[in-house]
C-alpha positions as CSV (number, residue, x, y, z in Angstrom):
1,X,0.0,0.0,0.0
2,X,1.2,3.5,-0.8
3,X,1.2,6.3,1.8
4,X,-2.1,7.6,0.7
5,X,-3.8,4.3,1.1
6,X,-2.1,3.7,4.4
7,X,-3.2,7.2,5.6
8,X,-6.8,6.4,4.6
9,X,-6.7,2.9,6.2
10,X,-5.1,4.0,9.4
11,X,-6.8,7.4,9.9
12,X,-3.3,9.0,10.3
13,X,-2.4,11.8,7.8
14,X,0.5,11.1,5.4
15,X,2.5,14.0,6.9
16,X,2.2,12.4,10.4
17,X,3.2,9.0,9.0
18,X,6.4,10.5,7.6
19,X,7.0,12.3,10.9
20,X,6.6,9.0,12.8
21,X,9.1,7.5,10.5
22,X,11.6,10.3,10.9
23,X,11.6,10.0,14.7
24,X,11.8,6.2,14.7
25,X,8.3,5.6,16.1
26,X,7.6,3.3,13.1
27,X,10.3,1.7,10.9
28,X,11.0,3.3,7.5
29,X,8.7,1.9,4.9
30,X,10.0,-0.4,2.2
31,X,10.5,1.6,-1.0
32,X,9.1,0.4,-4.3
33,X,11.2,0.6,-7.5
34,X,9.5,4.0,-8.2
35,X,10.7,5.3,-4.8
36,X,7.3,5.3,-3.3
37,X,6.8,4.1,0.3
38,X,5.1,0.8,0.5
39,X,3.3,-0.2,3.8
40,X,2.0,-3.5,5.1
41,X,-1.2,-4.3,6.9
42,X,0.9,-4.5,10.1
43,X,2.0,-1.0,9.5
44,X,-1.6,0.1,9.5
45,X,-2.3,-1.8,12.7
46,X,0.8,-0.1,14.3
47,X,-0.4,3.4,13.1
48,X,-3.9,2.7,14.6
49,X,-2.2,1.7,17.9
50,X,-0.2,4.9,17.9
51,X,-3.2,7.0,17.0
52,X,-5.3,5.5,19.8
53,X,-2.5,6.0,22.4
54,X,-2.1,9.6,21.3
55,X,-5.9,10.2,21.6
56,X,-5.6,8.9,25.1
57,X,-3.0,11.6,25.7
58,X,0.2,9.6,25.8
59,X,3.2,11.5,24.8
60,X,5.2,10.4,21.7
61,X,7.9,9.2,24.0
62,X,5.4,7.1,26.0
63,X,3.9,5.8,22.8
64,X,7.4,4.6,21.9
65,X,7.5,2.7,25.2
66,X,4.1,1.3,24.7
67,X,5.1,0.1,21.2
68,X,8.1,-1.6,22.6
69,X,6.0,-3.4,25.2
70,X,3.4,-4.3,22.6
71,X,6.0,-5.9,20.3
72,X,7.8,-7.7,23.2
73,X,5.9,-10.9,23.7
74,X,7.9,-11.6,26.9
75,X,6.7,-8.4,28.6
76,X,4.9,-8.4,31.8
77,X,1.5,-6.7,32.2
78,X,2.9,-5.0,35.3
79,X,5.2,-3.0,33.0
80,X,2.3,-1.9,30.9
81,X,0.2,-1.1,33.9
82,X,3.0,1.0,35.5
83,X,3.2,3.1,32.4
84,X,-0.6,3.6,32.3
85,X,-0.7,4.5,36.0
86,X,2.0,7.1,35.6
87,X,0.0,8.5,32.7
88,X,-3.1,8.6,34.9
89,X,-1.2,10.6,37.4
90,X,0.0,13.1,34.8
91,X,-3.6,13.4,33.5
92,X,-4.9,14.1,37.0
93,X,-2.2,16.9,37.4
94,X,-3.3,18.5,34.1
95,X,-7.0,18.2,35.2
96,X,-6.1,20.0,38.5
97,X,-4.2,22.7,36.6
98,X,-7.2,23.2,34.2
99,X,-9.6,23.4,37.1
100,X,-7.5,26.0,38.7
101,X,-7.4,28.0,35.4
102,X,-11.2,27.6,35.1
103,X,-11.7,28.8,38.7
104,X,-9.5,31.9,38.1
105,X,-11.3,32.8,34.9
106,X,-14.7,32.4,36.6
107,X,-13.6,34.7,39.4
108,X,-12.3,37.3,37.0
109,X,-15.4,37.2,34.8
110,X,-17.6,37.4,37.8
111,X,-15.8,40.5,38.9
112,X,-15.9,42.1,35.5
113,X,-18.9,44.3,35.0
114,X,-19.0,43.7,31.3
115,X,-20.4,47.1,30.5
116,X,-19.1,50.2,28.8
117,X,-16.7,51.2,31.7
118,X,-13.0,50.9,30.8
119,X,-11.9,49.2,34.0
120,X,-11.7,45.5,33.7
121,X,-10.4,43.0,36.4
122,X,-9.5,40.5,33.7
123,X,-7.0,42.9,32.0
124,X,-5.7,44.1,35.3
125,X,-5.0,40.5,36.4
126,X,-3.2,39.7,33.1
127,X,-1.2,42.9,33.4
128,X,-0.2,42.0,37.0
129,X,1.4,38.8,35.8
130,X,1.3,35.4,37.4
131,X,2.8,36.5,40.7
132,X,0.2,39.3,41.1
């Protein structure tokens, strides 16, 4: 399959496939005589794996680790679980950060009159910087 067919079959854009090759996340495709990349059904399966892991928020580095575990038939599920538990912890930290941002924005918008006066607590807070 050429890169267009592989992109269509995997749901991963051709540009992203080339990027994954360039960083070693997937092996370089076999080249046909005409120089075009040629992918296998396993390559599509691998790209779907990567895409799913990325949608779950795993970093490219962590996806590389997951791919290594997926390919290693002598792996332990404890290794996979440990990586997933670390990711859960990272997600929970991001959620807490986003909730803090949300709460700050709610407070600022509650204090802003939203009328034709020029004073605005939102802009004042932004001008004060993160340390206030």
